N, C-alpha and C positions, 0 to 999 in steps of 0.2 A: 315844344317849339318855343323859342325865345319871342317874347312880346316886345314890340318896338316901344322904346321909352317915350313917354309923353313929355311935352314941354312943361316947365313948372306951372305956367298959367293953366294949361289944360289939366294938369294933375290936380291943382287946387279946385278947379271947377267940378271935376269928377268927384272929389271928396265931399263937396257941398251938396251934390245932387244924388248920386247913386253909388253906395259903397260896393254893391255887388259887381259893378263895372270896373272896380279898381284892379290893378295887376295883383295876382296872387303870388306872394313870396313863399316859397316852399321852406318848411322848417325841417332840417336834417339834424337829428339828435345823435351825437356820438358819445353820450355818457358811458355807454357800455363798452366802448372801444377806447377812444382817446382819453375819456375821463377815468377809466379804470387803470390806465397806464400811470396815473399819479402814484408815486411811491407810497405804499400803505393803503391804497384804495381798493384792493382786491375784494371782489364780491363773490359770494358762493353761487353755485348753480341755481338754487331756488331763488335767491335774491335777484339774480339777473332776469329770470323769468318773470318775477313780480314787477320789477321796474319796467321791463319791456311791455308788460300788459298795461301798466299805468300810462306809459307813453302813448300806446295805441289808443287807449280810451280818451286821452287828452286831445287827440287830433294831430299828432306829429305825422308829417307826410312821409318821412323816411327815417327808419331806425337803423343806425349802423350797429349791428348786434355783436360784432367782435371780429377777431382775426383768426379765421378757422384753422390755419396751418400752425398757429403758435403753440397749440397743445391739444390733446384729446379733450380736455375740459372745455376749451374755447369752441372747438368743433361741435361738441355735444350741445352746448348752450345755444349757439347760433342755429343749429338744426332744429332744436325744439322750439325756439322762438319763431322760426320760420313756419313751422307747422301750426303754431297757435295764433299767429297774427290774423287779425280780422280786417283791418283797414289800411295799415301802414305798409309801405314798401319796406322789405327787409333786405338789408345790405350787409355784405361781408367785405373785409379788406384783403387785398392780395398784392404782394410785390410783383414786379414786372418779370415774372417767369411762369412757365406753363404749369409747374407743380403747384405753386401757390394758387393760381387761377382755377385749376381743376379742383383743388381741395375746397376752395371758396364756393364754387358752383355746387359741389356735392352737398354743402351745408345749406345754401340758400334756395336750392331748387324746389324745396318743399313748400315755399311761400306762394301765396296766391299772386303776389307781385314781388318777384325777386330782383336784386340788383347786384352786379359785381363792381367793386370799386378797386381799381388797380392804379399803382403809382410808381414813380421813379424820381430820384432827386436830379434836378436839371441845372442847378447853379454851378458855377465853376468849382466850388468847394465839394459839392456832391459828385460831380463828374470825376474829380480826382479820386474819390473813395471807390467808385465803381470801376475805375481804370478804363473808362470808355471815352473815346473822343466824340466830337459832336455828331459825326456821321454814324458811328457805331451805335450811339444812343438813339438816333432817329430810326435806325433799322430795328432796334429792339422794341421801341415804342410801337412801331407799325405792326410787328409780328404779334406782340402780346395783346394789344388792343383788338386786333382782328381775331385772335384766338378767343378772347373773352366774348366778343360779339357773336361768334359762331355758337357759343353756348347759351347766351342770354341776350334778349332784345334790349335790356336796360343796362348800359355800361357807363360807369363814371370813371373818368381819368383825371389824375392829379399830377402836375409837375411840382414835386416837393421842393420847398424853398423858392417858390416862384418869384417872390418879391426881391430876391437877390440874383435872379437870372437875367442875363442880357436880353433886352427887349426884342432884338431881331431874332435871337435864338428861341426865345419864348414863343414868338409868333410861329416859328417853324414847327416846334414840337406840338403846339396846340393844333395847328393845321393838320399835322400828321395823324394825331389822335382822332380828329373829326373825320378825316378821309377814311380811316379804318374802322369806323363804326361807333365812336364814343357819342353818347347822347347827352351827357352832362360833362362839362369841363369845370373842375374845381380849381380855384387859384388860392393855394395855401400861403399864408404868412407864417411859415413854420416856426420861426424863432421870435415872432412878435416885433419885427424890425421896422415895419412900415408905419406911416401916419395917414390920417384920413384923406388928405388931398392926393397923396400918392396912390392910395388904395382905389380911389375913384378913377384917377387918370389911367391906371393900369387896365381896369375893366373897359374903359372907353377906348383905349388904344387897341385892345384885342378885338372889340366889336367892329372897329373901323378897318383894321388891317387884315384880319384873318378871313379868308374865303370860307363861307358856310357858317360863320359865327352866328348869324341871325336865325339859323335853323336849330340851334341847340340851346340848352340852358347853361348859363354861367353861374357858378357857385363861389362863395367866399368862405374861407376857413381861417380864422384869425386867432392868434395866441395873445396873451395879455401881459407879456414881459414888460412893456412900457405903460401898461394901464390903458391902452387904447383899443382893445379888441372890439368892444361894442361900437365905438365910434367908427372904426375901420370897416366893420361889417355894414353898418347903415350907410356909410359913404359909398361902398361898393354897390349897394342896392340902388341908391340914387343914380349911379352911373349906368345901371342896366343889369346888374346881377339879379337873379330871381330865385336864388337858393342861399340860405344862411346855414352854415354848419355851426353847431353850438352844443352846449351841455347844460344840464341842470346845475344851478349854483356856480356855473363857470368852472366846474371841476375839470382838471386836466394837468398835463405835465407842467413842471416849473410853476409859473404864475397862473396857469389855467388857460381855458378857452373862452370864447365869447359865451356869455351867459344867456341861455334861452329866455329866461324871464325878463331880462333887460331889453333885448331887441323886440320881443313880442309886445311888451307893455309900452315901449317907446313908440312903436308904430300905432298902437291903439290910442295912447294919450295925445300924441302929436300927429294925429292923422291929417290935420290941416296942412302940415308941411311935409309929411311923409305919407302920402295917400296910397298906402298899400294894405292889403288884407292878408290874414293868415287863417288857417282853419283851427287854431288852437282854442280850446275851451279854457279860458284864463282862470276860471274858478277852481281848477284843479292844480294850479301852480303851487300853492302853499303846501298841500299834502305831499306832492312829489318832492318838493324841496326838502321837507322834513325827512321823508323816507330815504332819499338819497344820502342825506347827511348821516342818518342812522346807520345804514348798511355800509357806507364807505368809511365811517369813522372820522370824517372831516366836518368839524363844526362850522356852521355859517357865522361869519363875523357879525357882531351886533349891528354895525352900521352898513351892512351890505345893502345895496340898492334893491328895492322891491321886496325881498324876502327876509331881510335882516330883522332881528327882534325889535330894533328901535325905529324901523321904517315908518311906523304909524304912531309913535309915542311923542308926546309933547311935554317938555318939562319947564321951558321958559314961561314965565307968567304972561308975557305978551302973546306968545304962541297959544297958550291955553285959553286965554281970553278970546282970541280971534277965532279959534276952532269952535268954542262954545257958542259964539254968535253966528258964525257961518263957517262950516267945515272947509269950504273951498279956499278960505284965506291962507291956509298952510298945508292943505292936502290936495294934490293933483290927481290922486287915485282914491277910490273907495276901498277899504279893506275887503269888502265883499267881492270886489272885482277879481281878486287873486285867491279867494276861498277862505279868507279869514272871517270868522263869525263877527257880527257887528258888536255883540256884547260878550265879554269874557265872564260869564256868570259862573260863580263857584258852585260846586256840588259838594255834598257832605255825606256823613255816614247814614243819614236818614233817606237819601236818594234811592229810588228803586231801580229795578232792571229796565223798565220802560224809559225812564229818564236817562239812564246811562246809554241805552241803545240810540235814543234820539240825539244825545250830545255827541256820541261817537260818529253818527251819520253826518252831523254838521262838520266834524273835523275830517271827514273823508273816509271813514272806516265803515264798511258794510259788514257787520258781524253776523255770522250764522249762529244758530242756537247754541251749539257746543262751544264755539269761541266766546260768545257772550257770557256763558256760564263761567268759563275760566277767567275772563277779564273781570267779571263782577266780583269774584272772590278776591282777586288782586286789588280791585278798587276799594272794597270794604276794608281790607287790611291796611291800605294806604290811608283811608279816611279815618281809621282809628288812631293813626299816628299824626295826622295833619288836621288842623281845624277846618281848612278849606282846600278843596282840590280844584285847581284851575285847569284851563285847556292845556297848557304846556305840561302840567303834571300827567294828564291823560295820554298825551302824545309820548311822553317818556315811559309811561307804564306800558303802552303798546309796544314800544321798541324793546323793552325788557322782556315782555311776554314772547315776542317773536324770536328772541335769542335763546330762550329756554326750551326745554322739551327733552326728547330722548337723546341726551348727550353722553359722551364717554365720561366726562367729569361733571359732577354735580355737587355744589356746596350744600351740606346738610345742616351743619351747626358750627357756629363760630363764637368764640369768647376771647376777648382781648383784655389784657391787664396792663394798665399804664401807670407809671409812677414818675416822680420828678427826678429820681436817680436810677442809674443802671439801665440795662436794655429792657425793651418792652417785650411782652410775651403774648403769643397767640396759640389758642387751643382750637384746632380745626378738625372737624369730622367731614370727610368728603367721600363720595361714591366714585370709585375708579373702575370703569367697566362693569358696573353692577355690584362691586364689592365695597362695602363701607370700611374705611380706614381712618385711624385717628393719629394725630401727632401734636406734640407740644414744641413750638419753636420760638426763638427770640430774634430780635433784630433792632436796628437803629431807628426806632419809631414804630408805631402800630402797623402801618402799611407794609414796611419792610419785613416786620415779623410775620405778617400774614402771607406775603409773597414767598418768604422762606419756607413757611409751612406747606404751601401748595407745591413748591419744588421738591420738598422731601417726599411728599406722597406721589408726585408725578415727576420723576427726574427727567430733565431735558437740558439741552444746551442752547436754547433760544436766548437771544439778547433782548433786553427791554430797551426799546428805542424811544418810547414816548409814554408819559403818564400825565394825564391832563384832567383837571377837575373844574366843573362849572356848575353854578347853581341854576336849577330849572326855573324857580320863581324866587321871590324875595321872602325874607323872614328867617328866623332861626329854625323854623320847622321845615324849611324848603328842602326839596329833594336835591341831591347832588347827582349830576351825570358825570361819570368817569369814562374816559377814553384811554385805551391801552393799545400800544402798537409794539409788536415783537417781531423779530426776524431770525431766520435760520437758513443757512446755506443760500443766501441771496433772495429768499422768498419772504415777503412781509405778510403778517396776519394782524387783524385788528379785532378788538373787542370793546363793547360798550355796555354799560348798565347804569341804572338809576335807583337810588334808595335815599330815604331820609337819613340813613347812617352812611357817612362818607366811606368808612372803612369797609362796610359790607358791599357797597357799590364797587369799591376798588377791587375786592377779591372776586366778585362776580364778573367784572369786566376782564380781569386777568384770565379767569377760567374760560370765559367766552373765546378769548383769543387763542388759548391753548386748545380748545375744542376744534376751532377752525384749523389749527395746525395739524391736529391729529387726523381730522377728516381729510385734509389735503394730502397727508402722507399715505392715508389709506387709498385714495384715488391713484396716487403715483405708483403704489405697489401693484395695483390691479391693472395698470395701463401698460400695454406692450410698447407704446411709442410716446415719447415726450419730446416734441420738437420745439426749440426756442426760436423766436423770430423778433427782430428789432421792429419797433412800432413806428 
């Protein structure tokens, strides 16, 4: 049920006295649905399950696990996430038709707390696409929301492109959804068109004009096309919305979605003027941010708010002097608040297993004995090549370890010959389906020669869309993290790897992407049904 909004003075008094009495803003994470719709951000089945588990542990109220009718893979992931969930509501997305809604329910019904989220585009532009007039759309909303409510007690409804829908008509469709059983009304700024004042005014208008609006929860879903997603979401909360839809790192289509870490930390740091509480364990933010970046292949920009590499670094002499005297002079958050260790202490080749286990626990990794054994071997190999192994090196090492294993393609041995004249040469030994093969290839540079060698051993028609290199830490012995994005027949696959040798990291990242493509093709061949759906 919607909680009546307090006056600013009442809210500030509440903030100063009892935080448990503050309005609870629900956090609805759509990293696995809207976030995964980013071109190139496709996650594997196991990666989706892992991210969902981390979100559940973090305290996310609602996890939108996917679009069940989109494919057999999406359906399987949503179903398993629903079965494994402990605390979070598990939500699936469905278009406004019975087939979508039925398929969604089949996937989420296994959850202890399931939710169906159904939507239809209501703006003039979207009504033209659906070829429905206003009355026809009203009838469709009534029928589909009622159908969803007959299946599930927890139904969310969204008027897609709400911020460009006529206000009178928006009130009508919202009223129709509420009358037919919607328990949450989400107001999407689908194309990132609105601004903070408009975002707040829209929520206030709906609360004032729509019958029954005070009996349900209003949500806000903002895109970042104009860089205002976080501001728009917080403005909507100030106006009475009590659910924010967001993603880790702001992942999402085009310029992305509202970033979970930004809205959560904004309400925490500025609780004096935004007196709302969430159930998020903020110390898990950094680990989730890193993991989502790794599995999606989308690097976090260095100056990204809250989770960027530079968020807690100070280079200016004035800033450094101030922080040394009093950290609050230039830091409004503590690194520990988001799960960053207070001290980035380097480990070396003399560090033992106990020290490594403790360090990995600090970074958010709970390693079992077998996993610790494997990671320790990798750590020792890295420590032999680097004088000092820092936190970011260990995070990269974990990402590389998770990408390896029983894969169709495995790099066994690589030798690259470079010269100042003529093409570069690469000698590659690679296991293909368990059979070791060797080839000698040339190319325009060492990386091109290596990629040519891989293609000779594993012929394919995938297009290389992205090749990106970034240093994990500073220094000439720094590890390089390489991200590769390939596409074939409209499907995008990503790979990532880290190594002190940039060429080796490049080949491993390319092979990781090809392994994903191979696994995806295998699933497609074994599936009797592959249904595509627009998100």
